[in-house]
C-alpha positions in Angstrom: 0.4 19.4 -0.5 4.1 19.8 -0.9 5.6 21.9 -3.6 7.9 20.8 -6.4 9.1 23.6 -8.7 10.0 21.3 -11.5 10.5 17.7 -12.4 12.5 15.5 -14.7 11.3 12.0 -15.3 14.2 10.0 -16.8 15.0 6.4 -17.5 18.7 6.2 -16.6 20.6 5.5 -13.5 23.8 7.1 -12.4 26.1 7.3 -9.4 25.2 10.9 -8.4 22.7 13.7 -9.0 23.6 16.2 -11.6 23.3 19.9 -10.8 21.1 21.7 -9.9 19.8 20.5 -6.5 17.2 17.8 -6.6 16.1 14.3 -5.6 16.7 11.1 -7.4 14.7 7.9 -6.8 16.2 4.5 -7.7 14.8 1.0 -7.0 16.9 -1.5 -5.2 16.3 -5.1 -4.2 15.1 -4.0 -0.7 13.2 -0.9 -1.6 13.7 2.6 -3.1 16.9 4.6 -2.6 16.4 8.4 -2.5 19.5 10.6 -3.0 19.1 14.2 -1.9 21.1 17.2 -3.0 19.9 20.4 -1.4 20.5 24.0 -2.5 22.0 24.8 0.9 23.3 22.6 3.8 21.0 21.9 6.6 21.1 19.9 9.8 17.4 19.2 9.8 15.4 18.1 6.7 11.7 18.1 7.6 8.9 15.8 6.4 5.7 17.8 6.4 3.3 16.2 7.0 5.2 13.5 8.8 5.7 10.1 7.2 3.5 7.3 8.1 4.6 5.9 11.5 4.8 2.5 9.7 7.3 3.7 7.1 10.7 2.0 7.3 13.6 4.4 6.5 17.3 4.1 7.1 20.2 6.4 6.3 22.8 5.2 3.9 25.6 6.8 5.9 26.4 7.2 9.6 25.8 10.3 11.6 22.2 10.8 10.3 19.1 10.1 12.4 15.8 9.4 10.6 12.4 9.9 12.3 8.9 10.2 10.8 9.0 14.0 11.0 12.6 14.8 10.0 16.1 13.8 9.1 18.7 15.3 11.4 22.5 15.4 11.3 25.2 16.4 13.7 26.5 18.9 11.1 24.8 20.6 8.2 24.7 18.5 5.1 23.9 19.4 1.5 23.8 15.7 0.3 22.5 12.5 1.9 20.8 9.3 0.9 17.9 7.3 2.5 16.6 3.8 1.8 12.9 3.4 2.0 11.6 -0.1 2.5 7.9 -1.1 2.2 5.6 0.3 4.9 4.8 -2.3 7.5 1.0 -1.7 7.5 -1.4 0.9 6.2 -2.3 3.8 8.5 -5.7 5.4 8.1 -5.7 8.8 6.4 -2.0 8.6 5.7 -0.5 7.8 2.3 1.8 4.7 2.3 5.3 5.9 1.3 6.5 2.7 -0.4 4.5 -0.4 -1.3 5.5 -3.5 -3.1 3.5 -4.2 -6.4 4.6 -7.4 -8.0 8.2 -7.1 -8.8 8.0 -3.3 -8.9 7.4 -0.5 -6.4 4.6 2.0 -5.8 5.9 5.3 -4.4 4.2 8.3 -2.9 6.6 10.9 -4.3 5.4 13.9 -2.2 6.2 12.1 1.0 9.9 12.1 0.0 10.3 15.8 -0.9 10.3 17.6 2.4 8.4 20.6 3.6 7.6 23.6 1.3 10.6 26.0 1.4 13.3 23.4 1.3 15.0 23.9 -2.1 14.2 20.7 -4.0 13.5 22.0 -7.5 13.9 18.8 -9.5 12.9 15.1 -9.2 14.6 12.4 -11.2 13.1 8.9 -11.2 15.3 6.3 -12.6 13.4 3.0 -13.1 16.4 1.0 -14.1 17.1 -1.2 -17.1 14.0 -2.8 -18.6 11.7 -1.2 -16.2 9.2 1.6 -16.8 7.9 4.6 -15.0 4.1 5.1 -14.9 2.5 8.3 -13.6 -1.1 9.6 -13.6 -2.7 12.0 -16.0 -2.3 15.0 -13.7 -0.5 18.1 -14.7 2.2 17.4 -12.2 2.9 13.6 -12.6 5.0 13.5 -9.4 2.2 14.9 -7.2 1.2 11.5 -6.0 1.8 7.8 -6.6 4.1 6.6 -9.3 4.9 3.0 -10.3 8.4 1.8 -11.3 8.8 -1.8 -12.4 8.0 -4.2 -15.2 5.6 -2.6 -17.7 2.0 -3.6 -18.3 0.7 -4.9 -21.6 0.3 -2.1 -24.0 -3.3 -0.8 -24.3 -4.5 1.9 -26.6 -7.5 3.0 -24.5 -9.0 2.7 -21.1 -7.3 2.8 -17.8 -3.7 1.6 -17.3 -3.9 -1.2 -14.8 -1.1 -3.0 -12.9 -2.0 -6.0 -10.8 0.1 -7.9 -8.2 0.5 -11.6 -9.2 -1.2 -12.7 -5.9 -4.4 -10.8 -6.7 -7.0 -13.2 -8.3 -7.7 -12.5 -11.9 -11.5 -12.2 -11.3 -11.0 -9.4 -8.8 -8.8 -7.4 -11.1 -11.4 -7.8 -13.9 -14.2 -6.7 -11.6 -12.2 -3.7 -10.3 -11.5 -2.7 -13.9 -15.2 -3.0 -14.8 -16.2 -0.9 -11.8 -13.7 1.7 -12.8 -14.8 1.9 -16.4 -18.5 1.8 -15.6 -18.4 4.5 -12.9 -16.0 6.7 -15.0 -18.5 6.6 -17.9 -21.4 7.4 -15.5 -19.6 10.4 -14.0 -18.6 11.7 -17.5 -22.2 11.5 -18.7 -23.6 13.1 -15.6 -21.1 15.9 -15.2 -20.9 16.7 -18.9 -17.3 18.0 -18.8 -14.1 16.5 -20.2 -12.7 13.6 -18.3 -9.6 14.4 -16.2 -7.4 11.9 -18.2 -6.6 8.3 -18.5 -6.5 7.0 -14.9 -3.9 4.6 -13.6 -5.2 1.7 -11.4 -2.7 -0.1 -9.2 -4.0 -3.3 -7.5 -1.7 -4.7 -4.9 -1.6 -7.0 -1.8 -1.5 -5.7 1.7 1.4 -6.8 3.9 0.7 -10.0 5.9 0.9 -7.9 9.1 -1.9 -5.6 8.0 -5.3 -6.7 9.3 -7.4 -4.6 6.9 -9.6 -6.2 4.3 -9.0 -3.6 1.6 -7.9 0.0 1.5 -7.8 2.6 -1.3 -6.2 5.9 -2.0 -6.2 8.4 -4.9 -3.5 11.0 -5.3 -4.0 14.3 -7.2 -2.2 13.1 -10.2 -5.0 10.6 -11.0 -3.5 7.3 -9.7 -5.8 4.9 -7.8 -4.1 2.6 -5.4 -6.2 -0.4 -4.2 -4.7 -3.0 -1.8 -6.4 -6.1 -0.6 -5.7 -8.6 2.1 -5.3 -11.7 -0.1 -6.1 -14.0 2.7 -9.6 -12.5 2.8 -10.2 -12.6 -1.0 -12.0 -15.7 -2.4 -10.0 -17.6 -5.0 -13.1 -17.8 -7.3 -15.4 -15.0 -8.2 -17.7 -14.2 -5.3 -20.7 -11.9 -5.9 -20.8 -10.7 -2.3 -17.2 -9.6 -2.5 -17.8 -7.9 -5.8 -20.9 -6.1 -4.4 -18.6 -4.7 -1.7 -15.7 -3.8 -4.0 -17.7 -2.1 -6.8 -18.9 1.0 -4.9 -15.4 1.2 -3.3 -13.8 1.5 -6.7 -16.5 4.0 -7.8 -15.7 6.1 -4.8 -12.1 6.2 -5.6 -12.9 6.9 -9.3 -14.8 10.1 -8.4 -11.7 11.3 -6.5 -9.9 11.2 -9.8 -12.5 13.6 -11.2 -11.8 15.9 -8.1 -8.1 15.6 -8.9 -6.1 18.4 -7.2 -8.9 20.9 -7.4 -9.8 20.8 -3.7 -8.1 23.7 -1.9 -6.4 22.5 1.2 -7.2 25.7 3.1 -10.2 23.9 4.6 -7.9 21.0 5.6 -9.5 17.9 7.3 -12.4 20.2 8.4 -13.5 20.3 4.8 -12.9 16.7 3.8 -16.6 16.0 4.5 -17.2 17.7 1.1 -14.8 15.7 -1.0 -15.3 12.3 0.8 -19.1 12.8 1.0 -19.3 13.6 -2.7 -17.2 10.6 -3.6 -19.3 8.3 -1.5 -22.7 9.7 -2.6 -21.8 9.6 -6.3 -20.5 6.0 -5.9 -24.0 5.1 -4.6 -25.6 6.8 -7.6 -23.3 4.9 -9.9 -24.2 1.6 -8.1 -28.0 2.3 -8.1 -28.3 2.5 -11.9 -26.9 -1.0 -12.5 -29.8 -3.2 -11.4 -32.8 -3.2 -9.0 -30.7 -5.3 -6.6 -27.8 -2.9 -6.8 -30.2 0.0 -6.2 -31.5 -1.7 -3.1 -27.9 -2.1 -1.8 -27.3 1.6 -2.6 -30.3 2.7 -0.5 -29.2 0.4 2.4 -25.8 2.0 2.3 -27.2 5.5 2.3 -29.5 4.6 5.2 -26.4 3.4 7.2 -24.7 6.7 6.5 -27.8 8.6 7.6 -28.1 6.7 10.9 -24.5 7.0 11.8 -24.3 10.6 10.9 -27.4 11.6 13.0 -26.0 9.6 16.0 -22.7 11.4 15.6 -24.3 14.8 15.4 -26.4 14.1 18.5 -23.0 14.4 20.3 -21.7 17.3 18.2 -24.4 20.0 18.0 -21.9 22.6 16.8 -22.2 21.3 13.3 -19.7 20.1 10.6 -18.1 23.5 9.9 -16.8 23.8 13.5 -15.5 20.3 14.0 -11.8 19.8 14.2 -9.3 16.9 14.5 -10.7 13.5 15.4 -14.3 14.8 15.4 -13.9 16.0 11.8 -12.4 12.7 10.7 -15.1 10.6 12.4 -18.0 12.4 10.7 -16.6 13.2 7.2 -17.8 10.1 5.4 -21.3 9.7 6.9 -22.3 13.3 7.4 -20.5 14.3 4.1 -22.7 11.8 2.3 -25.9 13.2 4.0 -24.8 16.7 3.0 -24.6 15.7 -0.7 -27.9 13.8 -0.5 -29.7 16.9 0.9 -28.1 18.9 -1.9 -29.1 16.4 -4.6 -32.8 16.4 -3.4 -32.9 20.2 -3.3 -31.4 20.6 -6.8 -33.4 17.9 -8.6 -35.3 20.4 -10.8 -31.9 22.0 -11.8 -29.8 18.9 -12.7 -29.3 17.6 -9.2 -25.9 17.2 -7.6 -24.2 16.7 -11.0 -25.0 20.3 -11.8 -23.5 21.5 -8.5 -20.3 19.6 -9.0 -20.0 20.6 -12.7 -19.8 24.2 -11.4 -17.3 23.3 -8.7 -15.0 21.3 -11.0 -14.9 24.0 -13.6 -14.0 26.9 -11.2 -10.7 28.3 -12.5 -8.9 28.3 -9.1 -10.2 25.0 -7.6 -13.0 24.6 -5.0 -13.5 24.6 -1.3 -16.3 24.5 1.2 -17.0 28.2 0.6 -17.4 27.7 -3.1 -19.8 24.8 -2.5 -22.0 27.0 -0.2 -21.8 29.8 -2.7 -23.1 27.6 -5.5 -26.0 26.6 -3.3 -26.7 30.2 -2.4 -26.7 31.2 -6.1 -29.6 28.9 -6.8 -31.7 29.2 -3.6 -32.1 32.3 -1.5 -33.9 30.3 1.2 -31.3 27.7 2.3 -32.4 24.2 3.4 -32.8 24.4 7.2 -31.7 20.8 7.5 -28.5 21.4 5.6 -27.8 24.6 7.6 -28.3 22.7 10.8 -25.8 20.0 9.7 -23.2 22.5 8.7 -23.6 25.3 11.3 -25.1 23.4 14.2 -28.4 23.3 16.1 -29.9 22.1 19.3 -31.6 19.3 17.3 -29.7 18.5 14.2 -31.4 15.1 13.9 -34.9 16.6 13.9 -33.9 19.4 11.4 -32.4 16.9 8.9 -35.3 14.4 9.1 -37.8 17.3 8.7 -35.9 18.6 5.7 -35.7 15.1 4.1 -39.4 14.7 4.5 -40.1 18.1 2.9 -37.7 17.3 0.0 -39.2 13.9 -0.7 -36.5 11.8 0.9 -39.0 9.1 1.9 -37.2 8.0 5.1 -38.7 5.7 7.7 -37.4 4.3 11.0 -36.2 0.7 11.0 -34.7 -1.8 13.5 -30.8 -1.8 13.3 -30.9 -5.6 12.7 -29.3 -8.5 14.6 -25.9 -8.0 13.0 -25.7 -4.4 14.1 -26.7 -5.4 17.7 -24.2 -8.2 17.6 -21.3 -5.9 16.6 -22.3 -3.5 19.3 -22.2 -6.3 21.9 -18.7 -7.5 20.8 -16.9 -4.1 20.6 -16.7 -3.3 24.3 -15.3 -6.8 24.9 -12.6 -6.3 22.3 -11.8 -2.8 23.7 -11.4 -4.3 27.1 -8.8 -6.8 26.1 -7.0 -5.8 22.9 -3.7 -4.0 23.0 -3.4 -3.4 19.3 -5.3 -3.5 16.0 -8.7 -5.1 16.3 -11.8 -5.6 14.2 -14.9 -7.5 13.3 -15.7 -8.7 9.9 -19.4 -9.5 9.4 -19.9 -12.0 6.6 -23.1 -13.9 5.8 -24.3 -13.8 9.4 -20.9 -14.7 10.8 -18.8 -12.5 13.1 -15.1 -13.1 12.4 -12.8 -11.4 15.0 -9.5 -9.8 13.9 -7.6 -10.3 17.1 -4.3 -12.1 16.3 -2.4 -12.5 19.5 -3.3 -9.0 20.7 -6.6 -9.6 22.6 -5.9 -11.9 25.5 -8.7 -14.6 25.8 -10.3 -13.3 22.5 -7.1 -13.8 20.5 -6.8 -16.2 17.6 -8.9 -14.6 14.8 -11.8 -16.9 15.8 -15.5 -16.6 14.9 -17.8 -15.3 17.7 -21.1 -17.2 17.8 -22.7 -16.1 21.1 -22.5 -13.7 24.0 -24.0 -14.4 27.4 -25.6 -17.5 25.9 -27.4 -15.6 23.1 -26.7 -16.6 19.5 -25.3 -13.6 17.7 -26.9 -14.5 14.3 -30.4 -14.7 15.7 -30.5 -12.8 19.0 -28.1 -9.9 18.6 -30.2 -7.4 20.6 -30.7 -9.8 23.5 -26.9 -10.4 23.5 -26.3 -6.7 23.5 -28.6 -6.0 26.4 -26.8 -8.7 28.4 -23.4 -7.3 27.6 -24.6 -3.7 28.3 -25.7 -4.8 31.8 -22.5 -6.6 32.5 -20.3 -3.8 31.3 -22.2 -1.2 33.4 -21.2 -3.2 36.5 -17.7 -4.0 35.2 -18.7 -7.6 35.2 -17.9 -10.7 33.2 -19.4 -12.0 30.0 -19.3 -15.5 28.4 -18.3 -15.6 24.7 -18.8 -18.6 22.4 -16.0 -19.0 19.9 -15.4 -21.3 17.0 -12.2 -22.0 15.1 -11.8 -22.8 11.4 -12.1 -26.5 12.0 -15.5 -26.3 13.7 -14.1 -26.6 17.2 -16.1 -24.7 19.9 -15.1 -23.2 23.1 -16.5 -20.8 25.6 -14.4 -18.2 27.4 -15.4 -15.7 30.2 -14.1 -12.2 29.8 -14.3 -9.1 31.8 -15.8 -5.9 30.4 -14.3 -2.5 31.4 -15.9 -0.4 28.6 -19.4 0.8 28.3 -21.5 -0.8 25.6 -22.9 1.6 23.0 -26.1 0.7 21.2 -26.0 0.8 17.3 -27.2 4.0 15.7 -30.9 4.4 15.0 -31.5 2.7 11.7 -33.6 4.0 8.8 -35.0 2.8 5.5 -34.9 4.9 2.3 -37.5 4.2 -0.3 -35.6 5.7 -3.3 -32.6 7.6 -4.5 -33.1 10.8 -6.6 
C-alpha cells in the first residue's frame, strides 16, 4: 500500500498545482492528466509496485522516459506531467490504472502516487465542469478507485452504482441485488457495523481483453466489475446470473475486510482474505434457495479437489509457499481453510464469530491473528488445518480425515465429462498459442478463446471433438487419447465448429503433457 499524508478533493481545474507539493488529476478527452510537483527534484520517480504492463502512459514534455516501474529524466525535475490512457487489457492480480466508464473515468489513485518516501503530501482531483467525484466510504477516499464523470441519479440509501451504457440493464439490476443481498447477509452474520455505503462500478472490458468478467475491490470500499459485453446475453439469462451472483458476493465481502489486512504477510497471506471472501460468498449463495445451495456445494467441492491436487505437489504447506505457488493456491486452499474453520467452530458461532474477532482488532489482522483466534478457542488444533498450513507428507489424507471427523460429509465423485474435455484441450492450446488463451464451458459447449494467436486452433471456434471422441459425451475417452498422443509428441485431430454451424477437422501436434483433472468430490451439506 502506498502512503499519502493528506488529500484534498476539489472540484475546480487550474493551470498549475498550488503549493505545497502534490499531485493533481484532471480528465481529458483521451484519458487522465496527472501533474506532479515534488518536494525536491529527482531524476527517478518510482512506481512501487510497478504499473500494470498494459498501462498506457506518455510524458507531456520531452526528455522524460516512462516505464511501468519509474519515470526517469536526464536531469532532476521537481515538476512534470503524465497522460494516462485506458489500460489495454486487464492483468491478473494487478489493479487497472485507468479504465473508461461511460463518459467518465475510473482511476486507481494509489498507482499514480509513487513509492513511499517520495514527498507527495496532497492529492487534488479536479473532475471538471458538470462532473462529479465519487469515492468509497473508506477513511482515506483516495486509497483505491475513484470515479470522475457524469453523476449518477441521486439515491438516499443503498450502494452508489455507476453503469456503463453498454452493460445490459438486467445485468446491472442483478449485480445490485447480489450486492445488497450479500451485504445484508454479512451484516447479520457478523453482527458489527457495516463499513459504509459501498460504491459499485460496472464497466465494459476493452475489446482486446479476452476475459469474461473481472472484479476488484480497493481498501476505500469501491467495487469495480468489468464484463466482456460480447459474452453477456442481451436478455436476462439465469445461467449468467448464477455465475455473477457469487462473484459479486465475493467482492462484497472484500468491502467488509476493507484496509484491515496487514500487508506484512503479502501474497503469502492472501489465501486468508481470498479464501474468506470466496467461502462467505458460497454461504451467502446457499441460503437463497435449494438450487442455489446445490450450486454452492458444487463450487466448494471444486475448490476442495483443486486444492488437494495442488497440495499433493506442495507438501510444505500454505505458510511456506511463495510467488507463483502462493498465487495458484490462494483461492482454492484458502476456501478449504475457511471451511475447516467453520466446521470446527460451529458450536461457537462458526466462521462468522472468527471474522467478527478479526475485523474488530484495533490494528487490523493478518495470518498470525487468524491463527491466534483459533488457538484461543481450541487447545487441540485441527490436524487437517495444521497440515494444510504447515505442511505434511500427506496433506490430502489429513484434510479428508479432518473433514470426516468434523462432519464434512465428503465423498469421491467422477470429475465429469466437461472436466475431462477441458483437460484434453489445454495441452493442445499450450502447444500452439503464443498469447492469451482460454476455454469457456457453456451448457456442454467448449468455446475456445484463441483469436489469431493459436495457429490452427485460432478463430474463437467451438471445439466439439478430439481424436474422434465427442467432448460433450466422451470427455474422458478424448482425454486418454490426447494423453497418449502428447506423451509421444504426436498429433491429435480436433473437430471445430464456427458460429454458422460450419464444421472442420484439423490435425495439431502436441508438445505438452496432458494433466488429468483434479480428483472430484461431492459435499452433502454446508454448515
